[in-house]
C-alpha positions in Angstrom: 95.5 114.4 99.6 95.4 118.2 99.5 95.4 118.6 103.3 98.7 116.6 103.6 100.3 118.5 100.7 99.3 121.8 102.3 100.7 120.7 105.6 104.0 119.7 104.0 104.3 123.1 102.3 103.5 124.9 105.5 105.4 122.9 108.1 107.9 120.7 106.2 111.5 121.6 105.4 113.7 120.3 102.6 117.2 119.5 103.8 120.2 118.6 101.8 120.4 115.1 100.4 116.7 115.0 99.3 115.6 114.7 102.9 112.2 116.1 103.8 111.8 117.1 107.5 108.3 116.7 108.7 109.2 115.8 112.3 106.9 118.6 113.7 103.7 116.7 112.7 104.4 113.2 111.3 107.3 111.4 112.8 108.8 113.0 116.0 106.1 115.3 117.3 102.9 113.7 116.0 99.7 115.6 115.3 97.3 112.9 116.4 94.2 114.5 115.0 95.8 114.9 111.6 97.2 111.4 111.7 93.7 110.1 112.4 92.5 112.0 109.3 95.2 110.4 107.2 94.3 107.0 108.6 90.6 107.5 107.7 91.7 108.3 104.1 93.7 105.0 104.0 90.7 103.1 105.3 88.5 104.5 102.6 91.1 103.6 99.9 91.3 100.0 101.1 87.8 99.5 102.5 86.9 97.1 99.7 90.0 95.0 100.4 90.2 92.2 103.0 92.8 93.4 105.5 93.5 91.4 108.6 96.8 93.0 109.8 98.7 96.2 109.4 102.5 95.9 109.2 105.0 98.7 109.5 108.6 99.2 110.6 109.9 100.8 113.8 110.0 103.6 114.7 108.6 106.3 112.5 105.9 104.1 110.9 104.4 103.0 114.2 102.1 106.0 114.9 100.6 106.0 111.4 100.4 102.2 111.5 98.5 102.3 114.8 96.0 104.9 113.5 95.4 102.8 110.3 95.0 99.6 112.3 92.6 101.3 114.6 90.5 102.4 111.7 90.2 98.8 110.5 89.8 97.4 114.0 92.7 95.0 113.5 96.2 94.4 115.0 99.3 96.3 114.2 102.5 94.4 113.8 105.8 96.2 113.5 109.2 94.9 112.3 112.1 95.6 114.6 115.3 97.0 113.2 117.5 95.0 115.5 117.4 91.6 117.2 116.2 91.9 120.8 116.1 89.4 123.6 112.3 89.6 123.8 111.9 88.0 120.3 112.5 84.3 120.4 111.5 81.3 118.4 110.9 81.5 114.7 111.3 84.9 113.1 110.7 86.4 109.7 113.4 88.7 108.5 114.6 90.8 105.6 117.7 92.9 104.9 116.9 96.5 104.3 119.0 99.5 103.3 117.8 102.8 104.8 118.1 105.8 102.5 117.5 108.2 105.3 120.0 106.7 107.6 122.5 105.5 105.0 122.8 102.2 106.7 121.8 98.5 106.4 119.8 96.5 109.0 117.7 93.4 109.2 114.0 93.9 109.9 112.6 91.1 112.1 109.1 90.0 113.1 108.2 87.1 115.3 106.7 84.4 112.9 103.7 84.0 115.3 102.3 87.4 114.4 101.7 86.9 110.6 100.1 83.7 109.4 99.2 82.3 106.0 95.6 83.3 106.6 96.5 87.0 106.9 96.0 89.7 104.3 98.5 92.4 105.3 98.4 96.1 104.6 101.9 97.5 104.8 102.0 101.1 106.1 104.9 103.6 106.4 105.6 107.3 106.7 107.9 107.6 103.7 108.6 105.7 100.5 111.8 106.7 98.6 113.7 103.9 96.8 111.3 101.3 98.2 113.8 99.2 100.1 111.9 99.1 103.4 108.7 98.3 101.6 110.4 95.5 99.7 111.7 94.1 102.9 108.3 94.1 104.5 106.7 92.5 101.4 109.4 89.7 101.7 108.4 89.2 105.3 104.7 88.9 104.4 105.4 86.5 101.6 107.8 84.4 103.7 104.9 84.0 106.2 102.7 82.7 103.4 100.4 85.6 103.8 99.1 87.9 101.1 99.9 91.6 100.5 96.7 93.7 100.4 98.8 96.7 99.4 100.9 99.5 100.8 99.7 102.8 102.3 102.3 105.6 102.5 102.0 109.0 104.0 104.6 110.7 101.7 106.2 109.2 98.6 109.3 110.8 97.0 108.1 110.0 93.5 111.3 111.3 92.0 113.2 108.4 93.6 111.1 105.9 91.7 110.6 103.2 94.4 106.8 103.5 94.3 106.6 103.4 90.5 108.8 100.3 90.3 106.6 98.5 92.9 103.4 99.5 91.1 104.9 98.1 87.8 105.5 94.8 89.7 101.8 94.6 90.6 101.9 95.9 94.2 99.1 98.3 95.0 100.8 101.4 96.5 98.6 104.3 97.6 100.5 107.3 98.7 98.6 110.2 100.3 101.2 112.7 98.9 103.6 112.1 96.1 106.4 114.6 95.6 107.8 114.8 92.1 110.5 117.2 92.9 111.8 119.2 95.9 114.6 121.6 96.7 115.1 124.3 99.2 113.2 126.6 96.8 110.0 124.5 96.6 108.1 121.3 96.3 106.1 120.0 93.4 103.5 117.4 93.9 102.3 114.7 91.4 98.8 115.2 90.1 
């Protein structure tokens, strides 16, 4: 999506360790109008699919997930990164390694929020190695639900996670795919 690529070039910053900082408009300070535009694009990409729930992971995926769920007129479910006292009963969980944070955690969703009747669109702000996405796919499948696909704001294509998932038959639609990046520039996949 050209508008997202232009915004990344204008307002993003490449940090050491292959980190792209887009906190000024995507995941810390959120440009709500722009996020709605991105969500409309996701809706158009998946409009022919049956989608009954949107699933994301806390915290950075929630704003985008909310906007996408709103476009479909369906609930948003988000996986928690740590066990909390307000989640009881049966849970769905998956171990995940965070590339950005360099740590492991267990993503958890109350089992009552995803049923075998659901067709779930997984949404996140970034896709790098694909570990978060794999964890969310596991949660959906453990619930007996189907995966409608995954919608990602920014994919770091050079890390290969999205391409591996596509080869496994998962529909992954990324609004911007970065093939290379350094402090001297960013190249997008065409």
